[in-house]
C-alpha positions, 0 to 999 in steps of 0.5 A: 392743307396748302391753299390751292387758290380760287375754284372756277366754273366755266359755262356758257351764258344762258341768261341776259344777266349772264350775258351782261356780266360778260359785257360788263367785264369786257367794258372794264377791260376794253373800254376803261383799261384799253381805251376802246369804244364802239357804236353800241357801247353803253357807257352809262350801264358800263357794257361793251357790246355790238351787233354780233353779240346775239349770234355768238356763244359766250363762255364765262369763267366764274369765281365760285367763291364770289360768283363774279365773272372773271374771264370771257370768250366769245365763240362763233361757229360757221353756221352761226356766222351764216345767220349773221351774214359774216364772221366778225373779223371779215370786216378786217380780214379776207377769210375766203381761204378758210371758208372755201376749205370745207372745214368746220370753223370757229371764230374766237373773240373778245377774250379777256380776264379781270386784272386780279386773275391774270397769270393765274388759273382762270385762263387755264380753265377757259382753255379747258372749256374751249377744248371741250367746246371744240371737241363737242362741235367737231371744230377743225380750225380756230381763228380770230383777231388778237391785238397789240395795244396802240396804233403806232405800227413802227413802235410794233415793228419788231414783234410784227416782223417776228410774227411774219418771219417765224409764224406766217400761216401756210397758204391753205390757212393764210387769210389776208387783211382786207385790201383797203386796210392792209398793213405790212407786218414785214417791217424788219429784216430777219437778220435785224430782228431782236427776237428776245425784245420782240417776244417780250412785246408780244401779248400773252394771248398771242404767245399762248396760241403760238405755243399751241402751233398757231399761225398769223395771217398776212397783214395787220389791221389798225383798229382805231375804235379799239385803239389796237393793232390787230393780227389774225391768229389761226389754229389748225387742230390737225397740225397740233402735235402731241405736246400741244394737244396736252397743253390745249386739253389741259394735260 
């Protein structure tokens, strides 16, 4: 029989130990690997955490053989955001156009994989788990911040401009960076774009959302605490075509 690789279980964190396993993986990726930080990060215990964690649902992808949490997603529905008083990304983006839409919203964040599981089936299983979650809660619009490593906007001029020219959200979904933090993504004229180079510089997670028909909001945000340049991704399930639905649902 051929080796099919590791088997995975996707579930929501139900215990403090499971939440800490998610925070431990986030620490390894966002703090150790990418140089991030934050007020509530516990360097001694190796936990990346913040004040929003108690309000989010935490999706875990677990390697069945080792029992190790190898992938995580953090999920916040509209009613949970009301309990917090805001969505996490509202510090960066004006989400008024989404909040006024009357549609059921889901904010995604802190998505990461253990380095040994990137490029394999772990993300596929997380996507399947996310599709089930969206279906179960009747979610209509998914959104969240995704990041480029580093804060040198000029070094990211090609991919940011490509996203702006080719994947800008329609007006009914077009969130915008908060005025005090707005960074223009339109840095290279369309005719000067090197599309191949630009796509190579786009992180895999952003590419995945684009393949599903996702859009970006207007403006980038420089997150100095996490050493990243952020864009806001928006995915409208009503706009997905049949092929995109098959990808998203694991077809």
